[in-house]
C-alpha angles and dihedrals in degrees: 000000000000112000128206130194116245123187110221133170116232124182111256094239092052091049090051090053091050090051091050091053102043110359130246093285093060101046096107095049093050094046091047091050092049093047092048091051093048094047091051090048093051092047090052091050090051090052092049092048090051091051094050111122093017092120113070122185092217089062091057109040090157089072095053094106094036139292090264092063 
């Protein structure tokens, strides 16, 4: 994967917490992992929001009394 440098500002206390967890040499990998996770989560939420209302009871009358029936 091609990597690019991005200059970001991080609060001093947060940076200290990152360093406690992984050390200064692993900052980028932790931040990349966290960003990847958050981007995937937000994309999933967008998909779920887009699908809201897709299931209509009138389209599935056979399930009126329950799926078990």
